[in-house]
LUMLUMDO-483323 format. One line per 10 residues: number of its first residue (from 1); for each residue x, y, z of C-alpha. Coordinates in Angstrom, 2 decimals, always signed. Layout:
% LUMLUMDO-483323
NUM) X:Y:Z ~ ...;
END
This chain:
% LUMLUMDO-483323
1) +154.68:+68.82:+120.69 ~ +154.62:+69.74:+116.99 ~ +157.46:+67.28:+116.41 ~ +155.55:+64.52:+118.22 ~ +152.53:+65.23:+115.99 ~ +154.55:+65.54:+112.80 ~ +156.71:+62.39:+113.11 ~ +153.93:+59.81:+112.73 ~ +152.22:+61.88:+110.03 ~ +155.21:+62.83:+107.89;
11) +157.49:+59.87:+108.60 ~ +155.26:+57.07:+109.83 ~ +156.21:+53.49:+110.54 ~ +154.74:+51.99:+107.36 ~ +155.02:+48.48:+108.74 ~ +152.35:+49.23:+111.35 ~ +148.91:+48.81:+109.82 ~ +147.09:+50.20:+112.90 ~ +149.26:+53.33:+112.79 ~ +148.84:+53.81:+109.02;
21) +145.05:+53.29:+109.31 ~ +144.73:+55.82:+112.12 ~ +147.01:+58.24:+110.19 ~ +144.88:+57.91:+107.03 ~ +141.66:+58.72:+108.90 ~ +143.22:+61.77:+110.57 ~ +144.67:+63.13:+107.33 ~ +141.34:+62.89:+105.50 ~ +139.39:+64.53:+108.33 ~ +141.97:+67.31:+108.76;
31) +142.00:+67.90:+105.02 ~ +138.23:+68.29:+105.02 ~ +137.94:+70.50:+108.12 ~ +140.89:+72.72:+107.20 ~ +142.04:+72.19:+103.60 ~ +145.83:+72.41:+103.32 ~ +146.55:+71.16:+106.85 ~ +147.23:+67.58:+105.64 ~ +149.85:+68.87:+103.21 ~ +151.47:+71.06:+105.88;
41) +151.91:+68.09:+108.24 ~ +152.75:+65.29:+105.84 ~ +153.15:+66.52:+102.28 ~ +154.07:+69.54:+100.15 ~ +154.23:+72.42:+102.61 ~ +154.02:+75.06:+99.86 ~ +150.79:+73.54:+98.56 ~ +149.55:+73.22:+102.13 ~ +150.25:+76.86:+102.93 ~ +148.50:+77.97:+99.74;
51) +145.45:+75.84:+100.53 ~ +145.34:+76.96:+104.15 ~ +145.72:+80.66:+103.32 ~ +143.06:+80.38:+100.58 ~ +140.67:+78.70:+103.01 ~ +141.27:+81.28:+105.73 ~ +140.73:+84.14:+103.27 ~ +137.50:+82.58:+101.97 ~ +136.18:+82.08:+105.50 ~ +137.23:+85.62:+106.45;
61) +135.45:+87.01:+103.38 ~ +132.27:+85.12:+104.28 ~ +132.42:+86.41:+107.87 ~ +132.98:+89.98:+106.68 ~ +129.98:+89.66:+104.33 ~ +127.86:+88.28:+107.19 ~ +128.96:+91.11:+109.46 ~ +128.14:+93.56:+106.66 ~ +124.62:+92.12:+106.34 ~ +124.11:+92.60:+110.06;
71) +125.59:+96.10:+110.37 ~ +125.49:+97.69:+106.89 ~ +122.90:+95.73:+104.96 ~ +122.24:+98.13:+102.09 ~ +125.93:+98.90:+101.47 ~ +126.83:+95.20:+101.55 ~ +124.04:+94.30:+99.13 ~ +125.13:+97.11:+96.83 ~ +128.68:+95.74:+96.76 ~ +127.53:+92.16:+96.22;
81) +125.28:+93.15:+93.31 ~ +128.09:+94.98:+91.52 ~ +128.99:+93.24:+88.26 ~ +132.77:+93.44:+88.74 ~ +132.56:+92.13:+92.32 ~ +130.42:+89.22:+91.13 ~ +132.92:+88.45:+88.36 ~ +135.75:+88.26:+90.91 ~ +133.61:+86.14:+93.27 ~ +132.66:+83.83:+90.42;
91) +136.28:+83.01:+89.56 ~ +137.27:+82.77:+93.24 ~ +134.64:+80.07:+93.71 ~ +135.62:+78.22:+90.54 ~ +139.28:+78.45:+91.53 ~ +138.57:+77.17:+95.04 ~ +136.60:+74.24:+93.61 ~ +139.66:+73.24:+91.59 ~ +141.96:+73.77:+94.59 ~ +139.72:+71.60:+96.79;
101) +139.91:+68.75:+94.26 ~ +143.70:+69.05:+94.05 ~ +144.07:+69.07:+97.84 ~ +141.55:+66.26:+98.32 ~ +143.12:+63.79:+95.95 ~ +146.59:+64.80:+97.08 ~ +145.49:+63.99:+100.64 ~ +144.30:+60.55:+99.47 ~ +147.76:+59.96:+97.99 ~ +149.39:+61.00:+101.27;
111) +147.41:+58.36:+103.17 ~ +149.50:+55.65:+101.41 ~ +146.36:+53.61:+101.26 ~ +148.20:+50.42:+100.28 ~ +149.58:+50.37:+103.86 ~ +146.14:+50.80:+105.44 ~ +144.42:+47.79:+107.01 ~ +142.46:+45.93:+104.35 ~ +139.15:+46.45:+106.16 ~ +139.68:+50.22:+106.03;
121) +141.00:+50.65:+102.50 ~ +137.60:+50.98:+100.82 ~ +136.01:+53.17:+103.55 ~ +139.04:+55.48:+103.53 ~ +138.98:+55.77:+99.74 ~ +135.21:+56.36:+99.59 ~ +135.29:+58.90:+102.42 ~ +138.16:+60.76:+100.76 ~ +136.38:+60.93:+97.40 ~ +133.06:+62.02:+98.94;
131) +134.66:+64.71:+101.12 ~ +136.55:+65.95:+98.06 ~ +133.91:+65.85:+95.33 ~ +130.83:+67.07:+97.24 ~ +132.34:+70.38:+98.51 ~ +134.04:+70.97:+95.15 ~ +130.76:+70.49:+93.31 ~ +129.09:+72.85:+95.80 ~ +131.71:+75.55:+95.18 ~ +131.41:+75.08:+91.41;
141) +127.61:+75.32:+91.63 ~ +127.90:+78.50:+93.69 ~ +130.28:+79.92:+91.07 ~ +127.86:+79.07:+88.25 ~ +124.98:+80.64:+90.21 ~ +127.02:+83.82:+90.67 ~ +127.78:+83.77:+86.93 ~ +124.07:+83.44:+86.15 ~ +123.25:+86.32:+88.48 ~ +125.99:+88.46:+86.97;
151) +124.58:+87.73:+83.51 ~ +121.13:+88.91:+84.60 ~ +122.55:+92.11:+86.09 ~ +124.66:+92.96:+83.05 ~ +121.84:+92.23:+80.58 ~ +118.99:+93.74:+82.52 ~ +120.20:+96.72:+84.53 ~ +121.92:+99.86:+83.30 ~ +125.02:+101.47:+84.73 ~ +123.73:+104.70:+86.24;
161) +123.96:+106.54:+89.56 ~ +121.55:+105.81:+92.38 ~ +118.37:+107.89:+92.63 ~ +116.94:+109.32:+95.85 ~ +113.30:+108.68:+96.79 ~ +110.61:+111.28:+96.18 ~ +108.82:+112.31:+99.37 ~ +110.28:+109.24:+101.06 ~ +109.05:+106.76:+98.43 ~ +110.27:+104.98:+95.32;
171) +107.70:+104.83:+92.49 ~ +107.97:+102.08:+89.89 ~ +105.71:+101.75:+86.84 ~ +104.86:+98.15:+85.86 ~ +103.82:+97.62:+82.25 ~ +102.66:+94.21:+80.99 ~ +102.72:+93.66:+77.24 ~ +102.23:+90.82:+74.78 ~ +104.35:+92.55:+72.15 ~ +107.54:+91.02:+70.80;
181) +111.05:+92.37:+71.07 ~ +110.54:+94.99:+68.37 ~ +107.52:+96.30:+70.35 ~ +106.06:+97.96:+67.25 ~ +102.57:+99.09:+68.10 ~ +103.09:+98.10:+71.72 ~ +100.04:+98.76:+73.86 ~ +100.49:+97.70:+77.50 ~ +98.00:+95.02:+78.50 ~ +98.26:+95.95:+82.17;
191) +99.47:+99.11:+83.91 ~ +100.30:+99.37:+87.61 ~ +102.20:+101.87:+89.72 ~ +104.02:+100.52:+92.77 ~ +104.98:+103.06:+95.44 ~ +107.37:+101.76:+98.13 ~ +108.27:+103.47:+101.39 ~ +112.05:+103.95:+101.28 ~ +112.49:+103.06:+104.97 ~ +110.04:+100.27:+105.73;
201) +109.34:+98.68:+102.34 ~ +105.58:+99.15:+102.80 ~ +104.01:+99.35:+99.36 ~ +100.85:+100.39:+97.60 ~ +99.97:+98.91:+94.20 ~ +97.82:+101.20:+92.07 ~ +95.94:+99.49:+89.26 ~ +95.42:+101.89:+86.37 ~ +92.88:+101.13:+83.59 ~ +94.48:+100.93:+80.18;
211) +91.35:+102.68:+78.78 ~ +91.89:+105.78:+80.96 ~ +91.55:+108.97:+78.85 ~ +92.26:+112.70:+79.06 ~ +95.34:+112.22:+81.29 ~ +96.96:+115.58:+82.13 ~ +100.68:+116.00:+81.58 ~ +102.88:+117.88:+84.08 ~ +103.98:+121.29:+82.83 ~ +107.58:+120.04:+82.83;
221) +106.69:+117.21:+80.43 ~ +107.64:+117.48:+76.71 ~ +104.09:+116.28:+76.03 ~ +102.51:+119.29:+77.74 ~ +102.96:+121.75:+74.82 ~ +101.27:+119.23:+72.49 ~ +98.45:+118.36:+74.90 ~ +98.23:+121.23:+77.42 ~ +94.72:+120.31:+78.59 ~ +95.09:+116.55:+78.73;
231) +95.76:+113.81:+76.21 ~ +93.70:+114.49:+73.07 ~ +91.72:+117.25:+74.85 ~ +91.28:+120.49:+72.93 ~ +92.50:+122.95:+72.31 ~ +95.85:+121.34:+71.58 ~ +98.44:+121.14:+68.80 ~ +95.99:+119.17:+66.66 ~ +93.37:+121.95:+66.71 ~ +90.82:+123.82:+68.75;
241) +88.65:+120.74:+69.08 ~ +91.56:+118.60:+70.24 ~ +92.51:+115.24:+68.83 ~ +95.43:+112.83:+68.60 ~ +96.66:+109.99:+66.38 ~ +95.24:+107.11:+68.42 ~ +92.08:+106.35:+70.41 ~ +93.37:+108.47:+73.30 ~ +93.68:+105.61:+75.79 ~ +96.58:+105.51:+78.24;
251) +97.91:+102.30:+76.72 ~ +97.99:+103.95:+73.26 ~ +100.56:+106.56:+74.28 ~ +103.54:+104.42:+73.26 ~ +102.22:+104.08:+69.71 ~ +101.15:+107.76:+69.68 ~ +104.72:+108.90:+70.31 ~ +106.84:+106.20:+68.68 ~ +104.75:+105.18:+65.66 ~ +103.50:+108.63:+64.69;
261) +104.99:+108.49:+61.17 ~ +103.42:+105.11:+60.47 ~ +100.01:+106.11:+61.80 ~ +99.98:+109.33:+59.77 ~ +100.90:+107.43:+56.61 ~ +98.33:+104.65:+57.12 ~ +95.50:+107.01:+58.11 ~ +96.32:+109.62:+55.43 ~ +96.71:+112.40:+58.01 ~ +98.69:+115.63:+57.52;
271) +102.42:+115.01:+57.85 ~ +102.83:+117.84:+60.35 ~ +100.88:+115.76:+62.89 ~ +103.81:+113.36:+63.15 ~ +106.20:+116.27:+63.65 ~ +104.55:+117.16:+66.97 ~ +106.40:+114.23:+68.59 ~ +109.79:+114.54:+66.86 ~ +112.72:+114.92:+69.21 ~ +110.77:+114.40:+72.42;
281) +112.68:+112.82:+75.32 ~ +116.11:+112.92:+73.62 ~ +117.86:+111.40:+76.66 ~ +115.47:+108.42:+76.97 ~ +117.80:+105.89:+75.35 ~ +120.70:+106.92:+77.56 ~ +118.51:+106.23:+80.62 ~ +117.57:+102.75:+79.38 ~ +114.04:+103.66:+78.36 ~ +112.22:+105.10:+75.31;
291) +110.14:+108.19:+74.40 ~ +106.90:+106.18:+74.43 ~ +107.52:+104.83:+77.92 ~ +108.59:+108.27:+79.18 ~ +105.31:+109.68:+77.84 ~ +103.36:+107.00:+79.74 ~ +105.31:+107.88:+82.89 ~ +104.36:+111.53:+82.52 ~ +100.70:+110.68:+81.93 ~ +100.65:+108.44:+85.02;
301) +102.22:+111.22:+87.05 ~ +99.60:+113.69:+85.86 ~ +96.80:+111.25:+86.64 ~ +97.91:+109.96:+90.04 ~ +100.10:+112.74:+91.44 ~ +103.01:+110.29:+91.91 ~ +106.15:+110.60:+89.80 ~ +107.26:+107.21:+88.37 ~ +111.05:+107.15:+88.71 ~ +111.55:+103.78:+87.00;
311) +109.66:+101.37:+84.82 ~ +109.59:+97.58:+84.53 ~ +108.29:+96.26:+81.22 ~ +107.06:+92.67:+81.59 ~ +106.73:+90.45:+78.53 ~ +103.50:+88.59:+79.29 ~ +104.38:+85.92:+76.71 ~ +107.46:+85.03:+78.76 ~ +106.27:+85.51:+82.33 ~ +104.88:+81.96:+82.37;
321) +108.52:+80.82:+82.21 ~ +109.22:+82.62:+85.48 ~ +106.26:+80.96:+87.18 ~ +107.42:+77.54:+85.96 ~ +110.94:+78.35:+87.16 ~ +109.51:+79.13:+90.60 ~ +107.73:+75.76:+90.68 ~ +104.26:+77.22:+90.11 ~ +102.09:+79.50:+92.22 ~ +98.95:+79.17:+94.35;
331) +95.96:+81.43:+93.77 ~ +92.51:+81.55:+95.40 ~ +90.17:+81.58:+92.37 ~ +86.75:+83.14:+92.99 ~ +85.03:+82.47:+89.64 ~ +85.14:+79.94:+86.84 ~ +87.29:+81.19:+83.95 ~ +87.90:+79.79:+80.47 ~ +91.29:+78.90:+79.05 ~ +91.20:+80.17:+75.48;
341) +88.03:+80.74:+73.53 ~ +86.12:+83.83:+72.50 ~ +83.30:+85.90:+74.01 ~ +80.73:+83.39:+72.73 ~ +82.50:+80.48:+74.44 ~ +83.85:+78.91:+71.24 ~ +87.12:+76.91:+71.19 ~ +87.57:+76.86:+74.97 ~ +90.50:+74.56:+75.85 ~ +89.61:+74.12:+79.51;
351) +88.45:+75.84:+82.67 ~ +90.04:+77.33:+85.76 ~ +87.75:+76.33:+88.60 ~ +86.97:+78.26:+91.81 ~ +88.94:+77.44:+94.96 ~ +92.60:+77.39:+95.89 ~ +94.43:+76.35:+92.74 ~ +98.04:+75.45:+92.08 ~ +98.92:+76.94:+88.70 ~ +101.74:+76.38:+86.27;
361) +102.88:+79.21:+84.01 ~ +100.43:+78.45:+81.20 ~ +97.39:+78.37:+83.50 ~ +98.50:+81.48:+85.40 ~ +98.97:+83.34:+82.14 ~ +95.38:+82.61:+81.11 ~ +94.13:+83.52:+84.58 ~ +95.82:+86.91:+84.24 ~ +94.81:+87.65:+80.65 ~ +91.36:+86.03:+80.21;
371) +88.91:+88.69:+78.97 ~ +85.77:+86.60:+79.19 ~ +83.89:+84.89:+81.98 ~ +83.90:+87.78:+84.47 ~ +80.94:+90.05:+85.09 ~ +83.33:+92.98:+85.68 ~ +85.21:+92.32:+82.44 ~ +88.51:+94.14:+82.13 ~ +88.39:+95.40:+85.73 ~ +88.22:+91.85:+87.05;
381) +91.22:+91.06:+84.88 ~ +93.11:+93.97:+86.49 ~ +92.36:+92.46:+89.90 ~ +93.51:+88.99:+88.79 ~ +96.76:+90.41:+87.47 ~ +97.42:+91.91:+90.89 ~ +96.72:+88.50:+92.46 ~ +99.28:+86.89:+90.16 ~ +101.85:+89.52:+91.10 ~ +101.25:+88.82:+94.80;
391) +101.46:+85.04:+94.25 ~ +104.79:+85.41:+92.43 ~ +106.17:+87.54:+95.26 ~ +105.04:+84.88:+97.77 ~ +107.08:+82.27:+95.87 ~ +110.14:+84.55:+95.86 ~ +111.22:+83.30:+99.29 ~ +114.97:+82.84:+99.88 ~ +114.83:+79.03:+99.99 ~ +112.93:+78.71:+96.71;
401) +115.06:+81.31:+94.93 ~ +118.27:+79.63:+96.08 ~ +117.06:+76.19:+95.00 ~ +115.93:+77.35:+91.54 ~ +118.22:+80.35:+91.09 ~ +119.62:+79.62:+87.63 ~ +116.20:+78.82:+86.12 ~ +114.77:+81.99:+87.67 ~ +117.69:+84.07:+86.40 ~ +117.27:+82.68:+82.88;
411) +113.52:+83.40:+82.92 ~ +114.16:+86.91:+84.22 ~ +116.28:+87.95:+81.24 ~ +113.47:+86.87:+78.87 ~ +110.79:+88.49:+80.97 ~ +111.80:+91.98:+81.91 ~ +113.18:+95.23:+80.57 ~ +113.83:+98.06:+83.00 ~ +115.62:+101.34:+83.56 ~ +116.37:+100.59:+87.23;
421) +120.13:+101.18:+87.59 ~ +122.41:+98.45:+88.91 ~ +123.51:+100.81:+91.68 ~ +119.97:+100.67:+93.14 ~ +119.81:+96.89:+93.47 ~ +121.22:+96.68:+96.98 ~ +118.67:+99.19:+98.21 ~ +115.76:+97.48:+96.45 ~ +116.76:+93.98:+97.59 ~ +116.80:+95.28:+101.16;
431) +113.37:+96.91:+100.70 ~ +111.97:+93.73:+99.13 ~ +113.09:+91.80:+102.20 ~ +111.44:+94.33:+104.52 ~ +108.27:+94.39:+102.39 ~ +107.56:+90.73:+103.19 ~ +106.48:+91.84:+106.67 ~ +103.58:+93.88:+105.19 ~ +100.57:+93.16:+103.02 ~ +100.59:+95.50:+99.99;
441) +97.78:+98.05:+99.85 ~ +95.79:+97.74:+96.62 ~ +94.14:+100.76:+95.00 ~ +92.10:+99.96:+91.89 ~ +91.24:+103.02:+89.78 ~ +88.15:+101.32:+88.43 ~ +84.36:+101.62:+88.71 ~ +82.50:+102.52:+90.80 ~ +85.17:+104.83:+92.28 ~ +86.64:+105.79:+88.89;
451) +85.04:+105.93:+85.45 ~ +87.92:+105.74:+82.91 ~ +85.75:+107.39:+80.23 ~ +84.91:+110.39:+82.46 ~ +87.82:+110.55:+84.90 ~ +87.91:+112.98:+87.81 ~ +91.63:+113.35:+88.37 ~ +91.29:+115.21:+91.64 ~ +89.26:+112.28:+92.99 ~ +91.81:+109.83:+91.56;
461) +94.64:+111.62:+93.30 ~ +92.72:+111.57:+96.58 ~ +92.30:+107.77:+96.27 ~ +96.02:+107.40:+95.54 ~ +96.98:+109.66:+98.44 ~ +94.78:+107.61:+100.79 ~ +96.46:+104.40:+99.62 ~ +99.92:+105.91:+100.10 ~ +98.98:+107.06:+103.60 ~ +97.79:+103.53:+104.46;
471) +101.08:+102.09:+103.18 ~ +103.21:+104.53:+105.18 ~ +104.65:+104.10:+108.68 ~ +102.75:+105.91:+111.44 ~ +104.03:+109.36:+112.26 ~ +105.92:+109.66:+115.52 ~ +106.10:+112.83:+117.59;
END
């Protein structure tokens, strides 16, 4: 039977236009469905075997990955977010794109199109080119998308071992800042703590006022010997009456620790004040963080009772690029807010009106950062920032991310710094997928429940614990 099939394909009667036309159509369709088969039956068998084996291996790899997603989701995601694996996959896809073009145009040559009926010459040629170019372009695009993803992973995430959850949860500190890359004098504009259940992905987002004061440090913290009774609270290293180098707000901790020398010099303070912070957190750089951020983590732990394992530092000047890359977001606006301007309403560029609004990055940035126009002032801004976070997550659906992947990846490298290790990505991607089934629980540590100027940390920790309990799966007996 193989001989009967091979004779008209490999050694056809070229004088028969109907036979050559039928042969041409079959070769092109076989070459598309199973690349390499046309060469095996009518051309260079070595090239055909190489194309066929490559195709079978690629299909087998895709099936194994699919089976892994179904049976071992976290492990499969961990493998597929590994930088070396992505590098190999990137070049496999680029190589297959080239191979597909070679096989496709070689198949067109094998059709001996000059012997095809004149009414079929153009359709055969067009069909061959389309079925060659479109899949090759798709494979090349997939390779470039993998390359973009690999670039994000290598630039953004550190190589470090995976970390186990604490009491069944992962705690991630989100810091929003307008500071530039040097981050001198950085004071986070927004501070949130996200606690995610390690099994279900249920999350609670805790909004923490940047003006919170007197935060206690855990006894294990390097900051505890300097401020044993709370940040700036006396007695401490600065004296019996307490004190510190900054205004004592939570968002001033970075500058307190990392710009101590500069502050002492500018303010004319005793030089020994700067020495209180020398050598703190010596392993911070190795972990992909900094002493100032580690100090904020410790203060947040002391205030909330949750230990932040990782941080994500978001450059608010660049996050508008991410929103534009996502195609914009939709937010339900509850009050009229100015774009630009000051507290007296001068130099306002425009207004964000109440109602459901589609926002580009520029508008969303002003919605998140506007300090005027709200009766609740900074606390309303905290709430709006949480709304923007939720709107961004809503746009992070698989279809939208796939369609805009390279733009999103490019925006991500400008937007974020983090100490989340690459080895955790598979686990977090899986949790992010599960989290879409739940509405995040929001806990705002703001008036009337919390007064940042006179904080009751036992009450704060009770609010946090209640939020965590609400964002936890029900206990089963």
